[in-house]
C-alpha positions as CSV (number, residue, x, y, z in Angstrom):
1,M,6.3,-13.4,3.7
2,N,8.5,-10.9,2.1
3,I,8.2,-7.2,1.6
4,D,6.7,-7.5,-1.8
5,R,3.8,-9.6,-0.8
6,L,3.2,-7.7,2.4
7,V,3.0,-4.4,0.4
8,F,0.4,-5.9,-1.9
9,A,-1.6,-7.3,1.1
10,I,-1.6,-4.2,3.1
11,A,-2.4,-1.9,0.2
12,G,-5.3,-4.3,-0.7
13,C,-6.7,-4.1,2.8
14,F,-6.3,-0.3,2.8
15,V,-8.3,-0.1,-0.5
16,L,-11.0,-2.5,0.6
17,A,-11.4,-0.7,4.1
18,S,-11.5,2.7,2.6
19,L,-14.1,1.6,0.1
20,L,-16.4,0.1,2.8
21,L,-15.9,3.2,4.9
22,S,-16.9,5.4,1.9
23,V,-20.1,3.3,1.4
24,Y,-21.1,3.1,5.1
25,H,-19.6,6.3,6.6
26,N,-18.5,9.2,4.4
27,Q,-17.6,9.5,0.7
28,N,-14.4,11.3,1.6
29,W,-12.8,8.0,2.3
30,L,-12.3,7.6,-1.5
31,W,-9.4,10.1,-1.3
32,F,-7.6,7.6,0.7
33,T,-8.3,5.0,-2.0
34,G,-6.8,7.3,-4.5
35,F,-3.7,8.0,-2.3
36,V,-3.0,4.3,-2.1
37,G,-3.5,3.8,-5.8
38,L,-1.3,6.7,-6.8
39,N,1.3,5.5,-4.4
40,L,1.3,2.1,-5.9
41,F,1.5,3.5,-9.4
42,Q,4.6,5.8,-8.7
43,A,6.3,2.8,-6.8
44,A,5.9,0.8,-10.1
45,F,8.0,3.4,-12.0
46,T,10.3,4.7,-9.3
47,G,10.8,1.7,-7.0
48,F,10.3,3.9,-4.1
49,C,7.7,2.8,-1.5
50,P,7.4,4.3,2.0
51,L,5.7,1.1,3.2
52,A,8.6,-1.0,1.9
53,K,11.0,1.2,3.7
54,I,9.0,0.8,7.0
55,L,8.9,-3.0,6.6
56,K,12.6,-3.2,5.7
57,A,13.4,-1.3,8.9
58,A,11.2,-3.7,10.9
59,G,13.4,-6.5,9.6
60,V,11.0,-8.1,7.1
61,P,13.0,-10.0,4.4
62,P,13.2,-8.2,1.1
63,G,11.7,-9.5,-2.1
64,E,12.6,-8.9,-5.7
65,A,10.8,-5.6,-6.3
66,F,11.9,-3.5,-3.5
67,R,15.7,-4.1,-3.0
């Protein structure tokens, strides 16, 4: 997998996990969902994604979006 696909997969897991935690534990987990969504939104316009930087430093091959 490349960085692009991993960013989408990890963000999706974070959103689903925080939604489940908000339903079964505490509604404040929705703030984390909002943070992930906002980060994806700004990455679409700026091209900067902290997770992509971390994955690149870990040696994951880059995709087209986060070069």
